[in-house]
NUMAR-633360 format. One record per residue (C-alpha): residue number from 1; residue in three letters; chain; x, y, z. Coordinates in steps of 0.05 Angstrom, whole numbers, plus 5000, padded with zeros to 4 digits. Layout:
<tidos>
TIDO	NUM	ALA	A	X	Y	Z
...
</tidos>
This chain:
<tidos>
TIDO	1	UNK	A	5000	5000	5000
TIDO	2	UNK	A	5032	5066	4980
TIDO	3	UNK	A	4999	5104	5037
TIDO	4	UNK	A	5049	5095	5094
TIDO	5	UNK	A	5003	5132	5143
TIDO	6	UNK	A	4947	5081	5136
TIDO	7	UNK	A	4935	5030	5191
TIDO	8	UNK	A	4982	4970	5193
TIDO	9	UNK	A	4930	4923	5163
TIDO	10	UNK	A	4936	4959	5096
TIDO	11	UNK	A	5010	4943	5088
TIDO	12	UNK	A	4999	4869	5100
TIDO	13	UNK	A	5005	4858	5025
TIDO	14	UNK	A	5079	4873	5031
TIDO	15	UNK	A	5090	4812	5076
TIDO	16	UNK	A	5091	4739	5058
TIDO	17	UNK	A	5026	4708	5084
TIDO	18	UNK	A	5062	4644	5103
TIDO	19	UNK	A	5106	4676	5156
TIDO	20	UNK	A	5063	4735	5177
TIDO	21	UNK	A	5021	4725	5239
TIDO	22	UNK	A	4978	4773	5278
TIDO	23	UNK	A	4938	4764	5342
TIDO	24	UNK	A	4884	4814	5323
TIDO	25	UNK	A	4868	4866	5271
TIDO	26	UNK	A	4854	4938	5290
TIDO	27	UNK	A	4781	4943	5270
TIDO	28	UNK	A	4785	5017	5256
TIDO	29	UNK	A	4724	5011	5211
TIDO	30	UNK	A	4678	5004	5272
TIDO	31	UNK	A	4674	5080	5278
TIDO	32	UNK	A	4636	5080	5212
TIDO	33	UNK	A	4584	5027	5230
TIDO	34	UNK	A	4511	5047	5222
TIDO	35	UNK	A	4477	5067	5287
TIDO	36	UNK	A	4453	5007	5326
TIDO	37	UNK	A	4498	4956	5292
TIDO	38	UNK	A	4541	4921	5345
TIDO	39	UNK	A	4615	4911	5339
TIDO	40	UNK	A	4605	4838	5355
TIDO	41	UNK	A	4549	4787	5355
TIDO	42	UNK	A	4541	4727	5400
TIDO	43	UNK	A	4531	4661	5362
TIDO	44	UNK	A	4516	4627	5429
TIDO	45	UNK	A	4450	4665	5429
TIDO	46	UNK	A	4422	4600	5401
TIDO	47	UNK	A	4447	4529	5411
TIDO	48	UNK	A	4432	4511	5339
TIDO	49	UNK	A	4391	4530	5277
TIDO	50	UNK	A	4339	4482	5304
TIDO	51	UNK	A	4329	4524	5367
TIDO	52	UNK	A	4327	4588	5326
TIDO	53	UNK	A	4273	4557	5281
TIDO	54	UNK	A	4230	4531	5338
TIDO	55	UNK	A	4233	4597	5376
TIDO	56	UNK	A	4215	4637	5313
TIDO	57	UNK	A	4156	4595	5291
TIDO	58	UNK	A	4127	4600	5361
TIDO	59	UNK	A	4139	4676	5363
TIDO	60	UNK	A	4111	4690	5294
TIDO	61	UNK	A	4061	4633	5289
TIDO	62	UNK	A	4005	4671	5253
TIDO	63	UNK	A	4049	4712	5207
TIDO	64	UNK	A	4060	4694	5134
TIDO	65	UNK	A	4125	4656	5123
TIDO	66	UNK	A	4127	4636	5050
TIDO	67	UNK	A	4085	4653	4988
TIDO	68	UNK	A	4090	4617	4921
TIDO	69	UNK	A	4042	4617	4862
TIDO	70	UNK	A	3989	4651	4904
TIDO	71	UNK	A	3991	4604	4964
TIDO	72	UNK	A	4016	4630	5031
TIDO	73	UNK	A	4036	4587	5090
TIDO	74	UNK	A	4044	4615	5160
TIDO	75	UNK	A	4099	4601	5209
TIDO	76	UNK	A	4050	4556	5246
TIDO	77	UNK	A	4038	4516	5183
TIDO	78	UNK	A	4113	4514	5168
TIDO	79	UNK	A	4124	4486	5238
TIDO	80	UNK	A	4073	4430	5229
TIDO	81	UNK	A	4095	4413	5158
TIDO	82	UNK	A	4169	4411	5174
TIDO	83	UNK	A	4154	4370	5236
TIDO	84	UNK	A	4118	4318	5194
TIDO	85	UNK	A	4173	4316	5143
TIDO	86	UNK	A	4228	4310	5195
TIDO	87	UNK	A	4190	4256	5232
TIDO	88	UNK	A	4183	4215	5168
TIDO	89	UNK	A	4258	4221	5155
TIDO	90	UNK	A	4272	4194	5225
TIDO	91	UNK	A	4219	4141	5233
TIDO	92	UNK	A	4207	4116	5162
TIDO	93	UNK	A	4272	4130	5125
TIDO	94	UNK	A	4312	4113	5189
TIDO	95	UNK	A	4360	4171	5180
TIDO	96	UNK	A	4404	4187	5239
TIDO	97	UNK	A	4435	4251	5266
TIDO	98	UNK	A	4491	4273	5220
TIDO	99	UNK	A	4466	4235	5159
TIDO	100	UNK	A	4467	4276	5095
TIDO	101	UNK	A	4405	4292	5054
TIDO	102	UNK	A	4408	4327	4986
TIDO	103	UNK	A	4356	4378	4967
TIDO	104	UNK	A	4350	4388	4891
TIDO	105	UNK	A	4293	4438	4880
TIDO	106	UNK	A	4281	4508	4855
TIDO	107	UNK	A	4245	4559	4898
TIDO	108	UNK	A	4179	4526	4917
TIDO	109	UNK	A	4142	4514	4983
TIDO	110	UNK	A	4172	4444	4989
TIDO	111	UNK	A	4242	4472	4997
TIDO	112	UNK	A	4233	4507	5065
TIDO	113	UNK	A	4191	4449	5090
TIDO	114	UNK	A	4245	4399	5072
TIDO	115	UNK	A	4301	4445	5095
TIDO	116	UNK	A	4275	4457	5165
TIDO	117	UNK	A	4248	4386	5171
TIDO	118	UNK	A	4317	4358	5157
TIDO	119	UNK	A	4351	4406	5205
TIDO	120	UNK	A	4301	4390	5260
TIDO	121	UNK	A	4315	4316	5249
TIDO	122	UNK	A	4389	4330	5261
TIDO	123	UNK	A	4411	4318	5189
TIDO	124	UNK	A	4463	4354	5147
TIDO	125	UNK	A	4434	4387	5086
TIDO	126	UNK	A	4469	4382	5019
TIDO	127	UNK	A	4441	4437	4974
TIDO	128	UNK	A	4442	4414	4902
TIDO	129	UNK	A	4433	4455	4839
TIDO	130	UNK	A	4372	4430	4800
TIDO	131	UNK	A	4409	4444	4735
TIDO	132	UNK	A	4466	4396	4749
TIDO	133	UNK	A	4488	4348	4696
TIDO	134	UNK	A	4493	4273	4712
TIDO	135	UNK	A	4568	4280	4724
TIDO	136	UNK	A	4560	4339	4772
TIDO	137	UNK	A	4504	4307	4810
TIDO	138	UNK	A	4539	4240	4817
TIDO	139	UNK	A	4601	4273	4843
TIDO	140	UNK	A	4564	4313	4895
TIDO	141	UNK	A	4522	4254	4920
TIDO	142	UNK	A	4583	4208	4924
TIDO	143	UNK	A	4628	4260	4955
TIDO	144	UNK	A	4578	4279	5009
TIDO	145	UNK	A	4556	4208	5022
TIDO	146	UNK	A	4483	4230	5019
TIDO	147	UNK	A	4434	4176	5039
TIDO	148	UNK	A	4371	4212	5016
TIDO	149	UNK	A	4349	4263	4965
TIDO	150	UNK	A	4289	4306	4951
TIDO	151	UNK	A	4287	4319	4876
TIDO	152	UNK	A	4238	4357	4834
TIDO	153	UNK	A	4208	4322	4774
TIDO	154	UNK	A	4245	4361	4721
TIDO	155	UNK	A	4312	4333	4747
TIDO	156	UNK	A	4289	4262	4764
TIDO	157	UNK	A	4316	4235	4698
TIDO	158	UNK	A	4385	4261	4716
TIDO	159	UNK	A	4382	4226	4783
TIDO	160	UNK	A	4360	4161	4750
TIDO	161	UNK	A	4425	4158	4711
TIDO	162	UNK	A	4471	4161	4771
TIDO	163	UNK	A	4433	4141	4834
TIDO	164	UNK	A	4457	4069	4832
TIDO	165	UNK	A	4529	4093	4838
TIDO	166	UNK	A	4515	4130	4903
TIDO	167	UNK	A	4496	4115	4975
TIDO	168	UNK	A	4426	4145	4965
TIDO	169	UNK	A	4372	4097	4989
TIDO	170	UNK	A	4314	4144	4999
TIDO	171	UNK	A	4288	4184	4940
TIDO	172	UNK	A	4230	4233	4947
TIDO	173	UNK	A	4202	4263	4883
TIDO	174	UNK	A	4161	4327	4880
TIDO	175	UNK	A	4126	4369	4829
TIDO	176	UNK	A	4133	4445	4834
TIDO	177	UNK	A	4058	4452	4848
TIDO	178	UNK	A	4052	4396	4900
TIDO	179	UNK	A	4039	4442	4960
TIDO	180	UNK	A	3995	4492	4924
TIDO	181	UNK	A	3920	4496	4937
TIDO	182	UNK	A	3872	4456	4894
TIDO	183	UNK	A	3861	4463	4835
TIDO	184	UNK	A	3924	4504	4823
TIDO	185	UNK	A	3968	4446	4846
TIDO	186	UNK	A	3940	4400	4793
TIDO	187	UNK	A	3941	4455	4740
TIDO	188	UNK	A	4013	4477	4751
TIDO	189	UNK	A	4040	4406	4751
TIDO	190	UNK	A	3999	4388	4689
TIDO	191	UNK	A	4023	4448	4650
TIDO	192	UNK	A	4096	4433	4666
TIDO	193	UNK	A	4088	4359	4649
TIDO	194	UNK	A	4043	4359	4588
TIDO	195	UNK	A	4042	4429	4558
TIDO	196	UNK	A	4113	4454	4569
TIDO	197	UNK	A	4138	4382	4570
TIDO	198	UNK	A	4191	4399	4622
TIDO	199	UNK	A	4186	4331	4657
TIDO	200	UNK	A	4226	4279	4619
TIDO	201	UNK	A	4209	4205	4628
TIDO	202	UNK	A	4245	4173	4687
TIDO	203	UNK	A	4245	4109	4726
TIDO	204	UNK	A	4258	4111	4801
TIDO	205	UNK	A	4219	4050	4825
TIDO	206	UNK	A	4230	4059	4900
TIDO	207	UNK	A	4217	4135	4900
TIDO	208	UNK	A	4164	4165	4945
TIDO	209	UNK	A	4121	4225	4927
TIDO	210	UNK	A	4131	4286	4971
TIDO	211	UNK	A	4057	4292	4990
TIDO	212	UNK	A	4054	4219	5009
TIDO	213	UNK	A	4113	4229	5055
TIDO	214	UNK	A	4080	4289	5087
TIDO	215	UNK	A	4015	4250	5099
TIDO	216	UNK	A	4052	4192	5131
TIDO	217	UNK	A	4095	4239	5173
TIDO	218	UNK	A	4034	4268	5207
TIDO	219	UNK	A	4023	4202	5244
TIDO	220	UNK	A	4093	4192	5272
TIDO	221	UNK	A	4132	4231	5324
TIDO	222	UNK	A	4192	4275	5312
TIDO	223	UNK	A	4244	4250	5362
TIDO	224	UNK	A	4283	4303	5399
TIDO	225	UNK	A	4355	4312	5374
TIDO	226	UNK	A	4409	4345	5415
TIDO	227	UNK	A	4446	4393	5369
TIDO	228	UNK	A	4504	4440	5385
TIDO	229	UNK	A	4536	4497	5348
TIDO	230	UNK	A	4593	4451	5328
TIDO	231	UNK	A	4548	4403	5290
TIDO	232	UNK	A	4550	4407	5215
TIDO	233	UNK	A	4488	4439	5185
TIDO	234	UNK	A	4507	4443	5111
TIDO	235	UNK	A	4555	4416	5060
TIDO	236	UNK	A	4552	4474	5011
TIDO	237	UNK	A	4588	4457	4946
TIDO	238	UNK	A	4630	4508	4911
TIDO	239	UNK	A	4686	4516	4860
TIDO	240	UNK	A	4661	4466	4808
TIDO	241	UNK	A	4670	4513	4748
TIDO	242	UNK	A	4745	4502	4744
TIDO	243	UNK	A	4751	4433	4773
TIDO	244	UNK	A	4719	4383	4820
TIDO	245	UNK	A	4671	4419	4867
TIDO	246	UNK	A	4686	4419	4942
TIDO	247	UNK	A	4637	4417	4999
TIDO	248	UNK	A	4646	4476	5047
TIDO	249	UNK	A	4631	4449	5116
TIDO	250	UNK	A	4585	4499	5149
TIDO	251	UNK	A	4567	4487	5222
TIDO	252	UNK	A	4506	4511	5260
TIDO	253	UNK	A	4553	4563	5291
TIDO	254	UNK	A	4573	4589	5222
TIDO	255	UNK	A	4501	4596	5200
TIDO	256	UNK	A	4474	4624	5265
TIDO	257	UNK	A	4531	4675	5267
TIDO	258	UNK	A	4521	4698	5196
TIDO	259	UNK	A	4446	4703	5206
TIDO	260	UNK	A	4458	4749	5266
TIDO	261	UNK	A	4511	4789	5228
TIDO	262	UNK	A	4466	4800	5167
TIDO	263	UNK	A	4405	4815	5209
TIDO	264	UNK	A	4440	4866	5252
TIDO	265	UNK	A	4464	4903	5190
TIDO	266	UNK	A	4399	4900	5151
TIDO	267	UNK	A	4360	4928	5209
TIDO	268	UNK	A	4397	4993	5198
TIDO	269	UNK	A	4364	4996	5129
TIDO	270	UNK	A	4293	4989	5155
TIDO	271	UNK	A	4254	5039	5198
TIDO	272	UNK	A	4241	5018	5269
TIDO	273	UNK	A	4166	5018	5261
TIDO	274	UNK	A	4168	4977	5197
TIDO	275	UNK	A	4114	4924	5190
TIDO	276	UNK	A	4134	4851	5179
TIDO	277	UNK	A	4173	4852	5114
TIDO	278	UNK	A	4154	4818	5049
TIDO	279	UNK	A	4219	4796	5017
TIDO	280	UNK	A	4228	4781	4943
TIDO	281	UNK	A	4265	4714	4943
TIDO	282	UNK	A	4285	4709	4870
TIDO	283	UNK	A	4354	4678	4881
TIDO	284	UNK	A	4351	4603	4891
TIDO	285	UNK	A	4348	4583	4964
TIDO	286	UNK	A	4397	4527	4950
TIDO	287	UNK	A	4449	4582	4938
TIDO	288	UNK	A	4485	4606	5001
TIDO	289	UNK	A	4467	4679	4989
TIDO	290	UNK	A	4392	4668	4990
TIDO	291	UNK	A	4397	4613	5041
TIDO	292	UNK	A	4423	4661	5094
TIDO	293	UNK	A	4393	4726	5070
TIDO	294	UNK	A	4323	4700	5055
TIDO	295	UNK	A	4311	4634	5090
TIDO	296	UNK	A	4346	4645	5157
TIDO	297	UNK	A	4347	4721	5165
TIDO	298	UNK	A	4272	4727	5154
TIDO	299	UNK	A	4258	4666	5195
TIDO	300	UNK	A	4289	4702	5254
TIDO	301	UNK	A	4254	4768	5237
TIDO	302	UNK	A	4186	4740	5220
TIDO	303	UNK	A	4184	4763	5148
TIDO	304	UNK	A	4148	4732	5088
TIDO	305	UNK	A	4190	4705	5031
TIDO	306	UNK	A	4155	4713	4963
TIDO	307	UNK	A	4187	4655	4926
TIDO	308	UNK	A	4202	4666	4853
TIDO	309	UNK	A	4208	4597	4822
TIDO	310	UNK	A	4235	4618	4754
TIDO	311	UNK	A	4267	4687	4757
TIDO	312	UNK	A	4292	4678	4685
TIDO	313	UNK	A	4220	4687	4663
TIDO	314	UNK	A	4226	4763	4669
TIDO	315	UNK	A	4155	4780	4647
TIDO	316	UNK	A	4128	4731	4698
TIDO	317	UNK	A	4176	4760	4750
TIDO	318	UNK	A	4150	4831	4737
TIDO	319	UNK	A	4079	4805	4744
TIDO	320	UNK	A	4097	4775	4813
TIDO	321	UNK	A	4126	4842	4834
TIDO	322	UNK	A	4058	4873	4820
TIDO	323	UNK	A	4020	4821	4860
TIDO	324	UNK	A	4032	4851	4929
TIDO	325	UNK	A	4072	4906	4965
TIDO	326	UNK	A	4144	4886	4981
TIDO	327	UNK	A	4197	4916	5025
TIDO	328	UNK	A	4263	4881	5010
TIDO	329	UNK	A	4293	4848	4949
TIDO	330	UNK	A	4357	4808	4940
TIDO	331	UNK	A	4389	4795	4873
TIDO	332	UNK	A	4451	4793	4830
TIDO	333	UNK	A	4474	4847	4781
TIDO	334	UNK	A	4446	4810	4720
TIDO	335	UNK	A	4378	4801	4753
TIDO	336	UNK	A	4370	4875	4768
TIDO	337	UNK	A	4394	4893	4698
TIDO	338	UNK	A	4346	4843	4667
TIDO	339	UNK	A	4286	4869	4707
TIDO	340	UNK	A	4299	4941	4687
TIDO	341	UNK	A	4298	4920	4614
TIDO	342	UNK	A	4233	4882	4618
TIDO	343	UNK	A	4168	4914	4593
TIDO	344	UNK	A	4122	4930	4650
TIDO	345	UNK	A	4177	4943	4701
TIDO	346	UNK	A	4162	5018	4698
TIDO	347	UNK	A	4092	5004	4725
TIDO	348	UNK	A	4115	4966	4787
TIDO	349	UNK	A	4099	5002	4853
TIDO	350	UNK	A	4165	5012	4890
TIDO	351	UNK	A	4136	5059	4943
TIDO	352	UNK	A	4143	5006	4998
TIDO	353	UNK	A	4213	4984	4979
TIDO	354	UNK	A	4262	4999	5035
TIDO	355	UNK	A	4323	4958	5015
TIDO	356	UNK	A	4351	4928	4951
TIDO	357	UNK	A	4415	4887	4959
TIDO	358	UNK	A	4461	4857	4907
TIDO	359	UNK	A	4511	4802	4918
TIDO	360	UNK	A	4538	4739	4886
TIDO	361	UNK	A	4576	4778	4833
TIDO	362	UNK	A	4604	4848	4824
TIDO	363	UNK	A	4552	4903	4822
TIDO	364	UNK	A	4564	4950	4763
TIDO	365	UNK	A	4559	5025	4774
TIDO	366	UNK	A	4514	5034	4714
TIDO	367	UNK	A	4463	4984	4740
TIDO	368	UNK	A	4463	5015	4810
TIDO	369	UNK	A	4452	5084	4782
TIDO	370	UNK	A	4395	5063	4737
TIDO	371	UNK	A	4361	5024	4793
TIDO	372	UNK	A	4360	5085	4838
TIDO	373	UNK	A	4334	5129	4782
TIDO	374	UNK	A	4277	5080	4766
TIDO	375	UNK	A	4257	5057	4836
TIDO	376	UNK	A	4280	5113	4883
TIDO	377	UNK	A	4316	5061	4925
TIDO	378	UNK	A	4391	5054	4932
TIDO	379	UNK	A	4419	4988	4907
TIDO	380	UNK	A	4468	4967	4960
TIDO	381	UNK	A	4517	4910	4956
TIDO	382	UNK	A	4547	4859	5001
TIDO	383	UNK	A	4605	4811	4991
TIDO	384	UNK	A	4625	4743	5015
TIDO	385	UNK	A	4635	4671	4995
TIDO	386	UNK	A	4604	4603	5006
TIDO	387	UNK	A	4661	4592	5054
TIDO	388	UNK	A	4638	4652	5096
TIDO	389	UNK	A	4565	4631	5101
TIDO	390	UNK	A	4567	4680	5060
TIDO	391	UNK	A	4565	4753	5085
TIDO	392	UNK	A	4632	4785	5102
TIDO	393	UNK	A	4620	4858	5083
TIDO	394	UNK	A	4560	4903	5073
TIDO	395	UNK	A	4549	4973	5044
TIDO	396	UNK	A	4521	5028	5088
TIDO	397	UNK	A	4446	5041	5084
TIDO	398	UNK	A	4426	5094	5034
TIDO	399	UNK	A	4498	5102	5010
TIDO	400	UNK	A	4503	5114	4935
TIDO	401	UNK	A	4547	5066	4895
TIDO	402	UNK	A	4620	5084	4901
TIDO	403	UNK	A	4653	5019	4880
TIDO	404	UNK	A	4663	4994	4951
TIDO	405	UNK	A	4633	4928	4975
TIDO	406	UNK	A	4623	4958	5044
TIDO	407	UNK	A	4652	4950	5114
TIDO	408	UNK	A	4667	4884	5148
TIDO	409	UNK	A	4605	4862	5186
TIDO	410	UNK	A	4602	4851	5262
TIDO	411	UNK	A	4654	4803	5291
TIDO	412	UNK	A	4692	4802	5225
TIDO	413	UNK	A	4764	4819	5210
TIDO	414	UNK	A	4794	4831	5141
TIDO	415	UNK	A	4866	4839	5119
TIDO	416	UNK	A	4900	4846	5052
TIDO	417	UNK	A	4959	4799	5040
TIDO	418	UNK	A	5012	4774	4991
TIDO	419	UNK	A	5041	4806	4929
TIDO	420	UNK	A	4976	4818	4892
TIDO	421	UNK	A	4932	4839	4951
TIDO	422	UNK	A	4889	4779	4967
TIDO	423	UNK	A	4831	4792	5015
TIDO	424	UNK	A	4832	4747	5077
TIDO	425	UNK	A	4774	4740	5126
TIDO	426	UNK	A	4768	4717	5198
TIDO	427	UNK	A	4704	4711	5238
TIDO	428	UNK	A	4653	4661	5266
TIDO	429	UNK	A	4621	4653	5198
TIDO	430	UNK	A	4684	4623	5166
TIDO	431	UNK	A	4675	4550	5148
TIDO	432	UNK	A	4707	4493	5185
TIDO	433	UNK	A	4741	4469	5121
TIDO	434	UNK	A	4726	4429	5058
TIDO	435	UNK	A	4690	4363	5068
TIDO	436	UNK	A	4741	4306	5067
TIDO	437	UNK	A	4791	4351	5031
TIDO	438	UNK	A	4848	4369	5079
TIDO	439	UNK	A	4892	4384	5019
TIDO	440	UNK	A	4845	4437	4992
TIDO	441	UNK	A	4830	4463	5062
TIDO	442	UNK	A	4905	4474	5074
TIDO	443	UNK	A	4908	4518	5012
TIDO	444	UNK	A	4858	4569	5038
TIDO	445	UNK	A	4859	4565	5114
TIDO	446	UNK	A	4916	4601	5148
TIDO	447	UNK	A	4939	4599	5220
TIDO	448	UNK	A	4892	4635	5268
TIDO	449	UNK	A	4828	4620	5230
TIDO	450	UNK	A	4842	4664	5170
TIDO	451	UNK	A	4811	4646	5103
TIDO	452	UNK	A	4844	4665	5037
TIDO	453	UNK	A	4786	4686	4993
TIDO	454	UNK	A	4818	4686	4924
TIDO	455	UNK	A	4793	4757	4914
TIDO	456	UNK	A	4840	4815	4900
TIDO	457	UNK	A	4824	4881	4934
TIDO	458	UNK	A	4843	4937	4981
TIDO	459	UNK	A	4818	4972	5044
TIDO	460	UNK	A	4817	5048	5050
TIDO	461	UNK	A	4831	5089	5112
TIDO	462	UNK	A	4757	5087	5131
TIDO	463	UNK	A	4754	5011	5129
TIDO	464	UNK	A	4715	5006	5064
TIDO	465	UNK	A	4735	4945	5023
TIDO	466	UNK	A	4743	4948	4948
TIDO	467	UNK	A	4747	4886	4906
TIDO	468	UNK	A	4780	4885	4838
TIDO	469	UNK	A	4770	4814	4814
TIDO	470	UNK	A	4782	4741	4827
TIDO	471	UNK	A	4856	4724	4834
TIDO	472	UNK	A	4848	4670	4781
TIDO	473	UNK	A	4816	4719	4733
TIDO	474	UNK	A	4872	4769	4733
TIDO	475	UNK	A	4901	4781	4664
TIDO	476	UNK	A	4974	4802	4652
TIDO	477	UNK	A	4981	4852	4596
TIDO	478	UNK	A	5052	4875	4581
TIDO	479	UNK	A	5070	4862	4653
TIDO	480	UNK	A	5010	4900	4682
TIDO	481	UNK	A	4953	4869	4722
TIDO	482	UNK	A	4886	4878	4686
TIDO	483	UNK	A	4820	4859	4720
TIDO	484	UNK	A	4761	4838	4677
TIDO	485	UNK	A	4711	4869	4725
TIDO	486	UNK	A	4741	4938	4713
TIDO	487	UNK	A	4737	4929	4638
TIDO	488	UNK	A	4666	4904	4641
TIDO	489	UNK	A	4644	4961	4686
TIDO	490	UNK	A	4668	5011	4634
TIDO	491	UNK	A	4635	4974	4576
TIDO	492	UNK	A	4569	4969	4615
TIDO	493	UNK	A	4566	5045	4618
TIDO	494	UNK	A	4562	5050	4542
TIDO	495	UNK	A	4491	5066	4521
TIDO	496	UNK	A	4492	5014	4466
TIDO	497	UNK	A	4510	4956	4513
TIDO	498	UNK	A	4454	4919	4549
TIDO	499	UNK	A	4496	4864	4583
</tidos>
């Protein structure tokens, strides 16, 4: 760092990360925290995600929890449905504490039911992308040792081709409309099967239907399971684009901590007298960003997630935005850009929108500027990784886009290291390591609990973090470092460029 007057953490890049150790980082950024955001959170506020769930559904029993295709379920209903699902997994599928269950679904009501049912049964959830190929799915099931899977019909033919090569013994198949009210449940499934022909023929002879499992689960008991913060809650796979994907081992502590960190920060965006929030959950809940920001954060706060099953259907997405008032939306840069270029977007009522947050990829200045112009709401951004559960930094509320990805959130330390300026993170949200991959874990975990993120960036004298690009994406041009994100940001500002 050329600024020799800056705090010591900024000159860390001049030192070799292998021989540089530090007991603590001077968190000078705390002076810029929004009012009410604590310097630290206490993950021990809950003993597990299970306790957080059970306290929340009791506290918010009659509030709306999830809405999809016009059907809304309350926290009371979510409690009963997840209890039935978890009981079936225990009593009928004979799954034990710590067993892995894969969830392979888009955003639909079955996802939160299966998610919380599995966690209440003491299982470890393996979130699985519904668009996986046979090779990708087989690797993830075999690597995780999953014994069960909930798969939506459109991906059942993919599972058929590899299930015999895995440890999966329990298969539960569901249609997107299964938990909708009659007759919409029949209509939605029929259209997808016979009109749009999205369900390819498959043969899974021992598979159970989701609704049959739910009915049977009503008549058996959910046995109590003793969970601690050190138990593994998720194997969240990452890094498969350039090689074999690895399972980030996320404990109940990691997920509880990040839920508290994200919640504390987001509360600074919302007025104190705000009604229970309706949250637009367009990002898939199987992705770590939406998992924490939508499923867990609004479980704790008693908000209603409006599930968008297919956000790529932009006209349908805009129609959903018109269906009811909403207060918070989470998305990625491409989603916001796509929405603003969809006919009908200009007629959406944004008067209730209090917070719009981008993550998952770099937010472009041109997109942030247009969003504020069209909606009157600042488009903020956060940053993190699957390995950090995921939130590590967040922008200030109502702060216009300035290229920064925000300040480190509560209980989080950040330093810049090695010759190119790699961002390193330490905090209670940092993963335990990669599942059964000590070699890969050793590449990213440093002494003292520090995680090498693979992102190149800097921290200014106020504590704001700036990210330039992924370390692996850096291009050398005539001896100079060139970052694709910077080039793309300039191109995106050209009036003739949509994406």
